[in-house]
N, CA, C and O atoms as a DFTB+ gen file, in Angstrom:
800 C
 N C O
     1  1      99.186      45.934      37.731
     2  2      98.190      44.977      37.194
     3  2      98.909      43.988      36.300
     4  3      99.545      44.374      35.319
     5  1      98.806      42.695      36.644
     6  2      99.494      41.708      35.833
     7  2      98.541      40.949      34.938
     8  3      97.395      40.666      35.288
     9  1      99.063      40.631      33.770
    10  2      98.248      39.865      32.808
    11  2      98.715      38.430      32.832
    12  3      99.894      38.147      32.622
    13  1      97.787      37.521      33.088
    14  2      98.122      36.095      33.081
    15  2      98.360      35.645      31.657
    16  3      97.710      36.147      30.740
    17  1      99.264      34.721      31.446
    18  2      99.565      34.287      30.072
    19  2      98.338      33.763      29.332
    20  3      98.312      33.819      28.103
    21  1      97.367      33.279      29.998
    22  2      96.178      32.751      29.298
    23  2      95.194      33.844      28.948
    24  3      94.182      33.568      28.303
    25  1      95.448      35.050      29.342
    26  2      94.550      36.155      29.000
    27  2      93.588      36.471      30.087
    28  3      92.789      37.393      29.929
    29  1      93.608      35.757      31.200
    30  2      92.692      36.047      32.278
    31  2      93.213      37.170      33.130
    32  3      94.427      37.302      33.286
    33  1      92.353      37.977      33.682
    34  2      92.720      39.089      34.543
    35  2      92.865      38.564      35.950
    36  3      91.898      38.079      36.537
    37  1      94.095      38.657      36.513
    38  2      94.389      38.107      37.825
    39  2      94.090      39.087      38.940
    40  3      94.165      38.720      40.112
    41  1      93.747      40.345      38.603
    42  2      93.530      41.349      39.638
    43  2      92.324      40.979      40.486
    44  3      91.277      40.592      39.968
    45  1      92.488      41.105      41.808
    46  2      91.454      40.781      42.789
    47  2      91.039      39.307      42.739
    48  3      89.967      38.944      43.224
    49  1      91.860      38.489      42.171
    50  2      91.577      37.059      42.137
    51  2      90.459      36.665      41.191
    52  3      89.964      35.542      41.278
    53  1      90.035      37.561      40.276
    54  2      88.939      37.263      39.350
    55  2      89.488      36.748      38.044
    56  3      90.578      37.122      37.611
    57  1      88.695      35.864      37.412
    58  2      89.087      35.380      36.098
    59  2      88.073      35.871      35.087
    60  3      86.879      35.930      35.379
    61  1      88.533      36.218      33.916
    62  2      87.634      36.733      32.873
    63  2      87.400      35.727      31.762
    64  3      86.785      36.053      30.747
    65  1      87.878      34.529      31.942
    66  2      87.684      33.504      30.921
    67  2      86.242      33.009      31.008
    68  3      85.896      32.200      31.870
    69  1      85.415      33.510      30.099
    70  2      83.977      33.195      30.159
    71  2      83.712      31.727      29.862
    72  3      82.724      31.183      30.354
    73  1      84.533      31.083      29.097
    74  2      84.284      29.684      28.727
    75  2      84.360      28.760      29.933
    76  3      83.663      27.746      29.978
    77  1      85.165      29.082      30.874
    78  2      85.348      28.184      32.009
    79  2      84.159      28.177      32.950
    80  3      83.993      27.241      33.733
    81  1      83.311      29.229      32.883
    82  2      82.162      29.317      33.781
    83  2      80.837      28.934      33.127
    84  3      79.805      28.996      33.795
    85  1      80.816      28.532      31.825
    86  2      79.555      28.209      31.144
    87  2      79.014      26.888      31.666
    88  3      79.759      25.916      31.787
    89  1      77.688      26.843      31.985
    90  2      77.111      25.616      32.531
    91  2      77.019      24.517      31.472
    92  3      76.901      24.816      30.284
    93  1      77.068      23.286      31.875
    94  2      76.942      22.151      30.961
    95  2      75.459      21.906      30.664
    96  3      74.655      21.769      31.586
    97  1      75.099      21.852      29.368
    98  2      73.711      21.651      28.949
    99  2      73.536      20.194      28.562
   100  3      74.049      19.749      27.535
   101  1      72.809      19.453      29.386
   102  2      72.556      18.038      29.099
   103  2      71.364      17.576      29.914
   104  3      71.143      18.037      31.033
   105  1      70.581      16.638      29.325
   106  2      69.444      16.059      30.034
   107  2      69.922      14.855      30.826
   108  3      70.701      14.039      30.333
   109  1      69.450      14.757      32.045
   110  2      69.704      13.537      32.800
   111  2      68.682      12.501      32.374
   112  3      67.675      12.844      31.755
   113  1      68.921      11.259      32.689
   114  2      67.998      10.186      32.333
   115  2      66.634      10.411      32.968
   116  3      65.607      10.145      32.343
   117  1      66.614      10.893      34.189
   118  2      65.344      11.144      34.885
   119  2      64.543      12.223      34.161
   120  3      63.339      12.080      33.950
   121  1      65.233      13.313      33.781
   122  2      64.536      14.393      33.057
   123  2      63.974      13.891      31.735
   124  3      62.854      14.241      31.363
   125  1      64.733      13.082      31.033
   126  2      64.270      12.544      29.751
   127  2      63.049      11.648      29.947
   128  3      62.106      11.704      29.157
   129  1      63.062      10.827      30.988
   130  2      61.925       9.959      31.265
   131  2      60.688      10.767      31.635
   132  3      59.576      10.403      31.254
   133  1      60.868      11.862      32.376
   134  2      59.741      12.726      32.734
   135  2      59.119      13.344      31.490
   136  3      57.895      13.385      31.361
   137  1      59.959      13.826      30.571
   138  2      59.466      14.432      29.327
   139  2      58.706      13.401      28.499
   140  3      57.627      13.685      27.980
   141  1      59.277      12.203      28.381
   142  2      58.605      11.145      27.618
   143  2      57.274      10.762      28.260
   144  3      56.302      10.481      27.558
   145  1      57.229      10.750      29.574
   146  2      55.978      10.421      30.276
   147  2      54.905      11.470      30.004
   148  3      53.742      11.135      29.781
   149  1      55.298      12.721      30.023
   150  2      54.343      13.811      29.747
   151  2      53.815      13.703      28.320
   152  3      52.619      13.867      28.083
   153  1      54.706      13.427      27.375
   154  2      54.280      13.276      25.977
   155  2      53.312      12.108      25.841
   156  3      52.317      12.210      25.124
   157  1      53.593      11.003      26.518
   158  2      52.707       9.834      26.462
   159  2      51.329      10.148      27.029
   160  3      50.312       9.730      26.476
   161  1      51.301      10.886      28.137
   162  2      50.013      11.255      28.749
   163  2      49.210      12.159      27.819
   164  3      48.005      11.969      27.652
   165  1      49.868      13.134      27.220
   166  2      49.175      14.031      26.282
   167  2      48.644      13.269      25.077
   168  3      47.532      13.525      24.616
   169  1      49.445      12.324      24.564
   170  2      48.999      11.524      23.422
   171  2      47.783      10.684      23.798
   172  3      46.838      10.564      23.019
   173  1      47.813      10.099      25.010
   174  2      46.677       9.288      25.460
   175  2      45.407      10.118      25.599
   176  3      44.304       9.612      25.392
   177  1      45.563      11.390      25.949
   178  2      44.396      12.274      26.081
   179  2      43.880      12.728      24.729
   180  3      42.673      12.879      24.541
   181  1      44.789      12.947      23.784
   182  2      44.400      13.504      22.488
   183  2      43.879      12.459      21.509
   184  3      42.987      12.757      20.714
   185  1      44.420      11.236      21.549
   186  2      44.046      10.229      20.555
   187  2      42.560       9.883      20.577
   188  3      41.959       9.792      19.506
   189  1      41.927       9.681      21.751
   190  2      40.477       9.410      21.728
   191  2      39.673      10.559      21.127
   192  3      38.694      10.335      20.415
   193  1      40.092      11.787      21.417
   194  2      39.384      12.943      20.855
   195  2      39.529      12.971      19.336
   196  3      38.567      13.260      18.623
   197  1      40.725      12.672      18.844
   198  2      40.936      12.625      17.392
   199  2      40.131      11.500      16.766
   200  3      39.572      11.654      15.679
   201  1      40.074      10.362      17.461
   202  2      39.306       9.228      16.960
   203  2      37.827       9.574      16.861
   204  3      37.168       9.244      15.874
   205  1      37.306      10.245      17.894
   206  2      35.890      10.653      17.863
   207  2      35.633      11.667      16.756
   208  3      34.589      11.629      16.104
   209  1      36.580      12.570      16.543
   210  2      36.406      13.575      15.490
   211  2      36.352      12.914      14.117
   212  3      35.528      13.276      13.277
   213  1      37.244      11.932      13.892
   214  2      37.236      11.219      12.606
   215  2      35.939      10.437      12.439
   216  3      35.343      10.435      11.362
   217  1      35.500       9.768      13.518
   218  2      34.273       8.988      13.440
   219  2      33.064       9.881      13.231
   220  3      32.107       9.488      12.564
   221  1      33.101      11.073      13.794
   222  2      32.009      12.025      13.584
   223  2      31.885      12.377      12.106
   224  3      30.780      12.496      11.578
   225  1      33.020      12.542      11.448
   226  2      33.000      12.827      10.012
   227  2      32.454      11.665       9.207
   228  3      31.676      11.863       8.273
   229  1      32.859      10.447       9.566
   230  2      32.346       9.266       8.858
   231  2      30.850       9.083       9.115
   232  3      30.107       8.675       8.222
   233  1      30.412       9.389      10.345
   234  2      28.994       9.285      10.657
   235  2      28.179      10.281       9.834
   236  3      27.075       9.970       9.387
   237  1      28.727      11.472       9.639
   238  2      28.042      12.471       8.807
   239  2      27.924      11.989       7.367
   240  3      26.898      12.196       6.720
   241  1      28.991      11.336       6.859
   242  2      28.935      10.787       5.500
   243  2      27.915       9.656       5.416
   244  3      27.234       9.502       4.402
   245  1      27.811       8.864       6.486
   246  2      26.819       7.794       6.548
   247  2      25.403       8.371       6.503
   248  3      24.539       7.855       5.796
   249  1      25.174       9.438       7.258
   250  2      23.867      10.107       7.211
   251  2      23.567      10.625       5.812
   252  3      22.419      10.615       5.367
   253  1      24.612      11.079       5.121
   254  2      24.439      11.509       3.732
   255  2      23.980      10.359       2.846
   256  3      23.131      10.547       1.975
   257  1      24.542       9.157       3.065
   258  2      24.109       7.981       2.310
   259  2      22.645       7.661       2.593
   260  3      21.872       7.377       1.679
   261  1      22.273       7.712       3.880
   262  2      20.880       7.435       4.232
   263  2      19.936       8.472       3.638
   264  3      18.806       8.151       3.272
   265  1      20.398       9.711       3.543
   266  2      19.586      10.744       2.894
   267  2      19.347      10.390       1.425
   268  3      18.238      10.552       0.914
   269  1      20.395       9.906       0.751
   270  2      20.256       9.493      -0.653
   271  2      19.298       8.305      -0.764
   272  3      18.501       8.231      -1.699
   273  1      19.378       7.385       0.186
   274  2      18.447       6.248       0.191
   275  2      17.015       6.746       0.372
   276  3      16.087       6.235      -0.255
   277  1      16.843       7.753       1.237
   278  2      15.515       8.333       1.431
   279  2      14.959       8.943       0.158
   280  3      13.774       8.793      -0.140
   281  1      15.811       9.632      -0.596
   282  2      15.375      10.202      -1.879
   283  2      14.997       9.083      -2.849
   284  3      13.988       9.172      -3.548
   285  1      15.821       8.021      -2.886
   286  2      15.531       6.883      -3.765
   287  2      14.192       6.241      -3.402
   288  3      13.417       5.868      -4.282
   289  1      13.926       6.116      -2.101
   290  2      12.647       5.544      -1.658
   291  2      11.471       6.420      -2.070
   292  3      10.428       5.918      -2.490
   293  1      11.649       7.740      -1.948
   294  2      10.575       8.654      -2.332
   295  2      10.283       8.541      -3.834
   296  3       9.125       8.557      -4.249
   297  1      11.323       8.430      -4.628
   298  2      11.137       8.253      -6.064
   299  2      10.405       6.948      -6.354
   300  3       9.499       6.904      -7.186
   301  1      10.807       5.885      -5.658
   302  2      10.145       4.581      -5.848
   303  2       8.665       4.671      -5.480
   304  3       7.807       4.199      -6.226
   305  1       8.369       5.277      -4.330
   306  2       6.986       5.402      -3.875
   307  2       6.160       6.207      -4.879
   308  3       5.021       5.849      -5.179
   309  1       6.734       7.293      -5.395
   310  2       6.023       8.119      -6.380
   311  2       5.702       7.333      -7.648
   312  3       4.687       7.574      -8.300
   313  1       6.575       6.394      -7.987
   314  2       6.384       5.598      -9.213
   315  2       5.546       4.339      -8.968
   316  3       5.213       3.617      -9.908
   317  1       5.205       4.079      -7.696
   318  2       4.537       2.815      -7.351
   319  2       3.209       3.033      -6.637
   320  3       2.853       2.278      -5.732
   321  1       2.474       4.072      -7.047
   322  2       1.145       4.349      -6.516
   323  2       1.165       4.491      -4.994
   324  3       0.276       4.000      -4.298
   325  1       2.182       5.163      -4.501
   326  2       2.341       5.488      -3.079
   327  2       2.557       4.256      -2.202
   328  3       2.262       4.290      -1.007
   329  1       3.061       3.187      -2.774
   330  2       3.322       1.966      -2.013
   331  2       4.809       1.848      -1.687
   332  3       5.670       2.127      -2.521
   333  1       5.091       1.425      -0.448
   334  2       6.467       1.158      -0.061
   335  2       6.976      -0.079      -0.794
   336  3       6.188      -0.962      -1.132
   337  1       8.260      -0.153      -1.040
   338  2       8.802      -1.355      -1.691
   339  2       8.757      -2.554      -0.745
   340  3       8.628      -2.402       0.470
   341  1       8.864      -3.736      -1.322
   342  2       9.008      -4.960      -0.528
   343  2      10.478      -5.342      -0.570
   344  3      10.999      -5.750      -1.608
   345  1      11.141      -5.204       0.577
   346  2      12.579      -5.443       0.664
   347  2      12.890      -6.418       1.792
   348  3      12.195      -6.466       2.807
   349  1      13.941      -7.185       1.592
   350  2      14.456      -8.068       2.634
   351  2      15.976      -7.966       2.646
   352  3      16.613      -7.840       1.600
   353  1      16.537      -8.022       3.833
   354  2      17.988      -7.909       3.965
   355  2      18.679      -9.220       3.626
   356  3      18.217     -10.300       3.992
   357  1      19.784      -9.102       2.927
   358  2      20.689     -10.236       2.814
   359  2      21.470     -10.300       4.116
   360  3      21.953      -9.278       4.602
   361  1      21.598     -11.486       4.680
   362  2      22.231     -11.644       5.975
   363  2      23.421     -12.584       5.877
   364  3      23.497     -13.428       4.984
   365  1      24.350     -12.420       6.815
   366  2      25.496     -13.327       6.865
   367  2      25.135     -14.613       7.603
   368  3      25.897     -15.579       7.564
   369  1      23.977     -14.640       8.279
   370  2      23.611     -15.799       9.097
   371  2      22.402     -16.566       8.562
   372  3      22.364     -17.794       8.626
   373  1      21.418     -15.840       8.037
   374  2      20.168     -16.470       7.630
   375  2      20.189     -16.816       6.143
   376  3      20.973     -16.247       5.384
   377  1      19.321     -17.759       5.722
   378  2      19.224     -18.052       4.286
   379  2      18.838     -16.787       3.519
   380  3      17.982     -16.030       3.976
   381  1      19.450     -16.551       2.372
   382  2      19.159     -15.310       1.646
   383  2      17.765     -15.315       1.043
   384  3      17.273     -16.367       0.633
   385  1      17.115     -14.144       0.983
   386  2      15.819     -14.029       0.303
   387  2      16.061     -14.034      -1.207
   388  3      17.208     -14.030      -1.654
   389  1      14.995     -14.042      -1.979
   390  2      15.193     -13.911      -3.429
   391  2      16.030     -12.671      -3.734
   392  3      15.722     -11.591      -3.231
   393  1      17.075     -12.799      -4.540
   394  2      17.980     -11.664      -4.758
   395  2      17.300     -10.437      -5.332
   396  3      17.793      -9.321      -5.169
   397  1      16.174     -10.630      -6.003
   398  2      15.482      -9.486      -6.593
   399  2      14.791      -8.626      -5.542
   400  3      14.299      -7.544      -5.860
   401  1      14.745      -9.097      -4.276
   402  2      14.077      -8.330      -3.228
   403  2      15.061      -7.656      -2.275
   404  3      14.644      -7.136      -1.240
   405  1      16.336      -7.652      -2.593
   406  2      17.312      -6.920      -1.781
   407  2      17.322      -5.464      -2.214
   408  3      16.963      -5.142      -3.346
   409  1      17.733      -4.592      -1.312
   410  2      17.629      -3.153      -1.559
   411  2      18.439      -2.707      -2.772
   412  3      18.021      -1.800      -3.493
   413  1      19.586      -3.327      -3.005
   414  2      20.423      -2.916      -4.132
   415  2      19.771      -3.246      -5.467
   416  3      20.051      -2.593      -6.472
   417  1      18.892      -4.265      -5.487
   418  2      18.185      -4.611      -6.730
   419  2      16.906      -3.798      -6.894
   420  3      16.651      -3.233      -7.958
   421  1      16.101      -3.745      -5.829
   422  2      14.799      -3.077      -5.924
   423  2      14.958      -1.584      -6.203
   424  3      14.189      -1.010      -6.975
   425  1      15.954      -0.956      -5.577
   426  2      16.140       0.491      -5.737
   427  2      17.305       0.841      -6.668
   428  3      17.814       1.961      -6.638
   429  1      17.717      -0.112      -7.482
   430  2      18.882       0.117      -8.352
   431  2      18.701       1.340      -9.245
   432  3      19.619       2.150      -9.376
   433  1      17.540       1.480      -9.852
   434  2      17.307       2.599     -10.776
   435  2      17.286       3.937     -10.045
   436  3      17.721       4.950     -10.592
   437  1      16.785       3.945      -8.816
   438  2      16.666       5.201      -8.066
   439  2      17.971       5.591      -7.365
   440  3      18.261       6.778      -7.214
   441  1      18.750       4.608      -6.941
   442  2      19.996       4.901      -6.221
   443  2      21.094       5.411      -7.143
   444  3      21.872       6.290      -6.774
   445  1      21.147       4.857      -8.327
   446  2      22.201       5.269      -9.263
   447  2      23.483       4.489      -9.043
   448  3      23.957       3.825      -9.964
   449  1      24.054       4.549      -7.858
   450  2      25.300       3.848      -7.561
   451  2      25.124       2.984      -6.329
   452  3      24.604       3.458      -5.319
   453  1      25.549       1.716      -6.384
   454  2      25.442       0.862      -5.203
   455  2      26.371       1.281      -4.066
   456  3      26.206       0.826      -2.934
   457  1      27.342       2.141      -4.357
   458  2      28.271       2.598      -3.324
   459  2      27.558       3.388      -2.235
   460  3      28.068       3.514      -1.122
   461  1      26.375       3.924      -2.552
   462  2      25.589       4.650      -1.554
   463  2      25.197       3.727      -0.406
   464  3      24.930       4.188       0.704
   465  1      25.162       2.426      -0.674
   466  2      24.741       1.459       0.336
   467  2      25.887       1.029       1.249
   468  3      25.711       0.142       2.084
   469  1      27.046       1.644       1.101
   470  2      28.183       1.298       1.964
   471  2      28.448       2.415       2.968
   472  3      28.734       3.550       2.587
   473  1      28.350       2.079       4.257
   474  2      28.683       3.033       5.315
   475  2      30.199       3.204       5.364
   476  3      30.921       2.209       5.311
   477  1      30.707       4.440       5.463
   478  2      32.160       4.654       5.533
   479  2      32.825       3.996       6.736
   480  3      34.032       3.752       6.722
   481  1      32.048       3.707       7.772
   482  2      32.608       3.067       8.963
   483  2      32.393       1.556       8.979
   484  3      32.648       0.904       9.991
   485  1      31.932       1.007       7.877
   486  2      31.712      -0.440       7.785
   487  2      33.054      -1.137       7.583
   488  3      33.486      -1.363       6.452
   489  1      33.707      -1.475       8.695
   490  2      34.994      -2.170       8.650
   491  2      34.842      -3.672       8.854
   492  3      35.834      -4.387       8.993
   493  1      33.603      -4.149       8.874
   494  2      33.337      -5.566       9.100
   495  2      32.932      -6.288       7.812
   496  3      32.511      -7.445       7.843
   497  1      33.065      -5.595       6.693
   498  2      32.747      -6.140       5.366
   499  2      31.282      -6.569       5.248
   500  3      30.958      -7.503       4.515
   501  1      30.407      -5.880       5.976
   502  2      28.972      -6.154       5.849
   503  2      28.504      -5.839       4.434
   504  3      27.725      -6.587       3.845
   505  1      28.987      -4.725       3.898
   506  2      28.607      -4.351       2.534
   507  2      29.058      -5.409       1.532
   508  3      28.293      -5.805       0.653
   509  1      30.300      -5.864       1.668
   510  2      30.826      -6.851       0.727
   511  2      30.081      -8.183       0.837
   512  3      29.908      -8.880      -0.163
   513  1      29.637      -8.542       2.049
   514  2      28.968      -9.825       2.262
   515  2      27.481      -9.792       1.932
   516  3      26.923     -10.792       1.481
   517  1      26.831      -8.641       2.157
   518  2      25.369      -8.578       2.008
   519  2      24.906      -7.506       1.013
   520  3      23.705      -7.307       0.830
   521  1      25.842      -6.830       0.382
   522  2      25.571      -5.807      -0.627
   523  2      24.938      -4.531      -0.059
   524  3      24.495      -3.667      -0.815
   525  1      24.898      -4.416       1.274
   526  2      24.417      -3.181       1.896
   527  2      24.856      -3.128       3.354
   528  3      24.745      -4.111       4.087
   529  1      25.359      -1.960       3.764
   530  2      25.677      -1.743       5.183
   531  2      24.424      -1.398       5.977
   532  3      24.451      -1.334       7.206
   533  1      23.319      -1.176       5.255
   534  2      22.099      -0.678       5.891
   535  2      21.003      -1.744       5.895
   536  3      20.755      -2.424       4.899
   537  1      20.361      -1.858       7.055
   538  2      19.235      -2.773       7.181
   539  2      17.935      -2.091       6.801
   540  3      17.875      -0.869       6.665
   541  1      16.891      -2.896       6.629
   542  2      15.574      -2.407       6.228
   543  2      14.525      -2.928       7.196
   544  3      14.636      -4.041       7.710
   545  1      13.511      -2.116       7.438
   546  2      12.401      -2.496       8.303
   547  2      11.330      -3.203       7.469
   548  3      10.547      -2.534       6.795
   549  1      11.277      -4.541       7.498
   550  2      10.329      -5.269       6.642
   551  2       8.875      -5.130       7.083
   552  3       7.967      -5.548       6.364
   553  1       8.650      -4.544       8.264
   554  2       7.271      -4.389       8.746
   555  2       6.462      -3.423       7.888
   556  3       5.233      -3.421       7.947
   557  1       7.148      -2.600       7.086
   558  2       6.424      -1.624       6.261
   559  2       6.325      -2.076       4.807
   560  3       5.852      -1.320       3.959
   561  1       6.758      -3.285       4.511
   562  2       6.755      -3.771       3.126
   563  2       5.372      -3.671       2.484
   564  3       4.385      -4.182       3.012
   565  1       5.326      -2.998       1.331
   566  2       4.113      -2.929       0.530
   567  2       3.020      -2.041       1.082
   568  3       1.937      -1.976       0.499
   569  1       3.262      -1.358       2.178
   570  2       2.211      -0.535       2.791
   571  2       2.034       0.795       2.057
   572  3       2.902       1.244       1.308
   573  1       0.867       1.403       2.306
   574  2       0.617       2.764       1.843
   575  2       1.576       3.685       2.595
   576  3       1.575       3.714       3.826
   577  1       2.390       4.433       1.859
   578  2       3.435       5.255       2.479
   579  2       2.878       6.327       3.397
   580  3       3.581       6.807       4.286
   581  1       1.607       6.714       3.192
   582  2       1.009       7.755       4.029
   583  2       0.278       7.195       5.245
   584  3      -0.157       7.959       6.106
   585  1       0.138       5.877       5.329
   586  2      -0.598       5.266       6.442
   587  2       0.156       4.019       6.907
   588  3      -0.307       2.892       6.725
   589  1       1.309       4.241       7.501
   590  2       2.140       3.121       7.929
   591  2       1.650       2.549       9.249
   592  3       1.253       3.278      10.158
   593  1       1.688       1.216       9.330
   594  2       1.291       0.526      10.552
   595  2       2.414      -0.429      10.956
   596  3       2.982      -1.130      10.119
   597  1       2.720      -0.441      12.248
   598  2       3.743      -1.325      12.789
   599  2       3.114      -2.108      13.933
   600  3       2.639      -1.527      14.909
   601  1       3.116      -3.445      13.803
   602  2       2.474      -4.318      14.794
   603  2       1.022      -3.893      15.042
   604  3       0.547      -3.894      16.178
   605  1       0.332      -3.531      13.959
   606  2      -1.074      -3.174      14.055
   607  2      -1.343      -1.771      14.541
   608  3      -2.499      -1.357      14.619
   609  1      -0.306      -1.034      14.867
   610  2      -0.469       0.328      15.380
   611  2      -0.141       1.336      14.289
   612  3       0.920       1.264      13.670
   613  1      -1.045       2.269      14.055
   614  2      -0.808       3.325      13.071
   615  2       0.152       4.353      13.660
   616  3      -0.077       4.875      14.751
   617  1       1.226       4.637      12.930
   618  2       2.252       5.554      13.429
   619  2       2.570       6.625      12.395
   620  3       2.527       6.368      11.192
   621  1       2.888       7.826      12.867
   622  2       3.330       8.869      11.927
   623  2       4.726       8.527      11.407
   624  3       5.498       7.828      12.064
   625  1       5.027       9.030      10.226
   626  2       6.314       8.746       9.606
   627  2       7.508       9.149      10.444
   628  3       8.585       8.566      10.320
   629  1       7.322      10.148      11.301
   630  2       8.418      10.632      12.142
   631  2       8.865       9.584      13.157
   632  3       9.951       9.692      13.726
   633  1       8.022       8.561      13.386
   634  2       8.330       7.536      14.386
   635  2       8.693       6.181      13.774
   636  3       8.981       5.236      14.509
   637  1       8.683       6.070      12.451
   638  2       8.929       4.780      11.805
   639  2      10.300       4.786      11.133
   640  3      10.513       5.480      10.139
   641  1      11.227       4.002      11.689
   642  2      12.553       3.871      11.076
   643  2      12.451       2.938       9.873
   644  3      11.892       1.845       9.971
   645  1      12.990       3.374       8.748
   646  2      12.954       2.558       7.532
   647  2      14.286       1.848       7.284
   648  3      14.323       0.634       7.082
   649  1      15.363       2.607       7.302
   650  2      16.695       2.051       7.027
   651  2      17.650       2.501       8.131
   652  3      17.474       3.562       8.729
   653  1      18.655       1.681       8.386
   654  2      19.538       1.946       9.527
   655  2      20.824       1.142       9.357
   656  3      20.870       0.183       8.586
   657  1      21.864       1.543      10.083
   658  2      23.115       0.779      10.089
   659  2      22.860      -0.637      10.588
   660  3      22.180      -0.826      11.597
   661  1      23.399      -1.631       9.889
   662  2      23.206      -3.020      10.318
   663  2      23.982      -3.348      11.590
   664  3      23.606      -4.260      12.327
   665  1      25.061      -2.613      11.853
   666  2      25.877      -2.831      13.043
   667  2      26.120      -1.487      13.730
   668  3      25.786      -0.433      13.188
   669  1      26.697      -1.534      14.910
   670  2      27.056      -0.309      15.631
   671  2      28.350       0.259      15.056
   672  3      29.390       0.277      15.715
   673  1      28.260       0.720      13.812
   674  2      29.452       1.183      13.104
   675  2      30.093       2.400      13.767
   676  3      31.300       2.610      13.642
   677  1      29.293       3.204      14.471
   678  2      29.788       4.470      15.015
   679  2      29.919       4.416      16.534
   680  3      29.648       5.397      17.226
   681  1      30.338       3.260      17.042
   682  2      30.435       3.051      18.490
   683  2      31.386       4.029      19.163
   684  3      31.248       4.297      20.357
   685  1      32.347       4.566      18.421
   686  2      33.299       5.524      19.004
   687  2      32.601       6.792      19.481
   688  3      33.155       7.540      20.286
   689  1      31.386       7.038      18.989
   690  2      30.632       8.233      19.392
   691  2      29.795       7.989      20.646
   692  3      29.144       8.907      21.145
   693  1      29.808       6.762      21.154
   694  2      29.015       6.429      22.338
   695  2      27.882       5.492      21.974
   696  3      27.429       5.461      20.830
   697  1      27.434       4.735      22.944
   698  2      26.417       3.707      22.699
   699  2      25.120       4.283      22.144
   700  3      24.487       3.657      21.294
   701  1      24.716       5.451      22.604
   702  2      23.436       6.025      22.159
   703  2      23.508       6.641      20.770
   704  3      22.478       7.004      20.202
   705  1      24.708       6.762      20.217
   706  2      24.864       7.356      18.881
   707  2      25.629       6.432      17.933
   708  3      26.253       6.889      16.975
   709  1      25.574       5.130      18.210
   710  2      26.393       4.192      17.448
   711  2      25.776       3.771      16.126
   712  3      26.461       3.185      15.288
   713  1      24.487       4.061      15.920
   714  2      23.809       3.715      14.674
   715  2      23.061       4.924      14.131
   716  3      22.567       5.762      14.885
   717  1      22.989       4.994      12.805
   718  2      22.227       6.052      12.142
   719  2      20.926       5.480      11.599
   720  3      20.863       4.316      11.204
   721  1      19.878       6.319      11.584
   722  2      18.554       5.869      11.185
   723  2      17.923       6.851      10.191
   724  3      18.059       8.068      10.319
   725  1      17.235       6.289       9.206
   726  2      16.394       7.064       8.283
   727  2      14.944       6.775       8.626
   728  3      14.538       5.616       8.705
   729  1      14.156       7.836       8.832
   730  2      12.744       7.688       9.187
   731  2      11.843       7.951       7.987
   732  3      12.249       8.563       6.999
   733  1      10.600       7.466       8.104
   734  2       9.675       7.500       6.974
   735  2       9.335       8.910       6.521
   736  3       8.957       9.113       5.367
   737  1       9.464       9.884       7.407
   738  2       9.186      11.261       6.990
   739  2      10.412      11.917       6.348
   740  3      10.358      13.079       5.943
   741  1      11.511      11.170       6.257
   742  2      12.720      11.673       5.605
   743  2      13.778      12.210       6.543
   744  3      14.892      12.485       6.099
   745  1      13.474      12.373       7.836
   746  2      14.487      12.926       8.729
   747  2      15.478      11.834       9.160
   748  3      15.177      10.642       9.100
   749  1      16.650      12.270       9.589
   750  2      17.751      11.378       9.948
   751  2      18.137      11.597      11.403
   752  3      18.105      12.721      11.904
   753  1      18.501      10.513      12.075
   754  2      18.966      10.605      13.453
   755  2      20.080       9.599      13.668
   756  3      20.121       8.555      13.018
   757  1      20.992       9.922      14.592
   758  2      22.013       8.934      14.948
   759  2      21.631       8.239      16.252
   760  3      22.489       7.887      17.062
   761  1      20.349       8.054      16.432
   762  2      19.826       7.247      17.534
   763  2      18.408       6.811      17.177
   764  3      17.745       7.426      16.341
   765  1      17.961       5.751      17.820
   766  2      16.624       5.217      17.542
   767  2      15.591       5.961      18.363
   768  3      15.743       6.123      19.574
   769  1      14.540       6.413      17.700
   770  2      13.428       7.067      18.377
   771  2      12.277       6.077      18.476
   772  3      11.669       5.711      17.471
   773  1      11.993       5.657      19.678
   774  2      10.924       4.662      19.887
   775  2       9.576       5.343      19.990
   776  3       9.473       6.428      20.563
   777  1       8.531       4.718      19.438
   778  2       7.197       5.293      19.563
   779  2       6.833       5.517      21.025
   780  3       7.013       4.625      21.854
   781  1       6.327       6.694      21.342
   782  2       5.937       7.009      22.708
   783  2       7.041       7.596      23.558
   784  3       6.788       8.118      24.644
   785  1       8.283       7.508      23.059
   786  2       9.399       8.054      23.844
   787  2       9.438       9.555      23.706
   788  3       9.065      10.102      22.668
   789  1       9.891      10.226      24.755
   790  2      10.000      11.670      24.702
   791  2      11.198      12.075      23.824
   792  3      12.272      11.486      23.950
   793  1      11.030      13.069      22.940
   794  2      12.147      13.497      22.114
   795  2      13.265      14.057      22.949
   796  3      13.033      14.698      23.974
   797  1      14.505      13.805      22.497
   798  2      15.667      14.313      23.213
   799  2      16.275      15.500      22.492
   800  3      17.269      16.061      22.954
């Protein structure tokens, strides 16, 4: 049995130098492009879901604001012989109403903080321009809170929207859930319930 000077065993023509037989570890350009493509596809699938999840959280915070507005309205009604307030929206397009009739002024004492009037998803500066991200239904102005009428029709509070997002702030959740609504009976929905429509 002869020993090769390099330490390899020459018997039977076999070599014992393990280093010479180790495979080369390297990515080819094609393999790297395939991996990057897979990562891109996964990111494209995950990002919309993450976006919807974040928007869902902001929509929940918006509903919380509308709930606070509902409490403020109830306090106002209790202090005003069961009469709804007379409110008009400040608009970016139309001439402004008397400033004392905007929601931030009329309900200032009941709201406590004007920040309640800002929707977390209001990225269009509606709040900064009009002092509220939420619109008001002027058809109920000054009415008896227990006997609301819209276009001459008497409706239960469960069917009368009072305050709502001025824009489709929550469009990432889908067209049917892009706006939040506060109803006269105090319940909240992220869609409009029309009188006579079947509940969903």
